[in-house]
C-alpha positions in Angstrom: 0.2 0.2 -0.4 1.4 3.3 -0.9 0.3 7.1 -0.5 1.7 9.5 -3.7 2.2 13.0 -4.0 3.2 15.1 -6.8 3.1 17.3 -10.3 1.1 16.4 -14.0 2.6 17.5 -17.6 0.2 17.4 -19.6 0.6 18.8 -23.2 -3.1 20.1 -23.9 -3.4 20.9 -27.8 -7.2 20.0 -29.2 -5.6 16.9 -30.5 -7.6 13.8 -29.7 -3.9 12.8 -28.4 -2.8 14.0 -24.8 0.8 12.9 -22.8 1.1 13.5 -19.5 4.8 13.8 -17.3 4.6 12.6 -13.5 6.2 12.7 -10.4 5.2 11.2 -7.6 6.9 10.5 -4.2 5.1 9.8 -0.4 5.9 6.6 1.3 4.5 2.4 0.9 4.2 -0.2 3.3 4.9 -4.2 3.4 3.5 -6.1 5.3 3.9 -9.6 4.9 1.9 -12.4 7.0 4.2 -14.7 9.3 4.4 -17.5 7.1 6.6 -15.8 5.0 8.6 -14.0 7.5 11.4 -15.7 8.7 11.1 -16.7 12.8 13.4 -14.3 15.2 10.8 -11.4 13.0 8.2 -10.5 14.6 7.1 -7.6 12.4 7.5 -8.4 9.4 6.4 -5.3 8.3 7.6 -2.1 6.5 7.8 1.0 5.5 9.9 3.2 2.8 10.1 6.4 0.8 9.1 6.9 -2.8 9.6 8.2 -5.4 7.7 7.1 -8.2 8.6 8.9 -12.2 6.1 8.2 -15.0 4.1 9.4 -18.4 0.5 8.3 -20.4 -1.1 9.5 -23.0 -4.8 9.9 -22.7 -7.6 9.1 -26.0 -10.0 11.1 -26.1 -12.9 9.2 -26.6 -16.0 12.4 -26.4 -16.2 15.2 -24.6 -16.6 13.9 -21.2 -14.6 10.5 -21.6 -10.5 9.4 -22.0 -9.2 6.3 -22.0 -6.2 6.3 -20.9 -2.6 4.4 -20.2 -0.2 4.8 -18.1 3.3 3.8 -16.9 5.3 4.5 -13.7 8.6 3.8 -12.6 8.4 3.2 -8.8 11.3 3.1 -6.5 11.1 2.5 -2.9 14.1 2.4 -0.2 12.8 0.2 2.4 16.5 0.7 5.2 19.5 -0.6 3.7 17.7 -1.6 0.2 16.3 -0.9 -2.5 13.0 -1.9 -4.6 11.9 -0.9 -8.7 9.1 -1.5 -10.4 7.8 -1.4 -13.4 3.3 0.2 -13.8 1.4 -0.3 -16.1 -1.7 0.6 -15.6 -5.2 2.1 -18.3 -8.6 2.7 -17.7 -10.4 5.6 -18.3 -10.5 9.5 -17.5 -12.9 12.0 -16.4 -11.9 16.0 -17.5 -12.8 18.1 -15.2 -13.7 22.2 -15.9 -13.8 24.5 -18.6 -11.4 24.7 -21.9 
């Protein structure tokens, strides 16, 4: 589980495609059940600082709905260890506000 905040920069032209870049920073929490943990360790959970650069594109379906493709590379710094991954997400987005 994680919590990230940060800016998103988008090229807002009149095109059907709106590319964007984002950079999130925050905290990621990891916990596992006792079957995975060492017997000597009582608490098998840890939190770490996370930096997650990424980007994607919104594809305009109509004036009220976009289809979104997004890629993110979370870099998580736990105590004495750094983990890196790749997240690919897709879904819908709803533009808010006037143009």
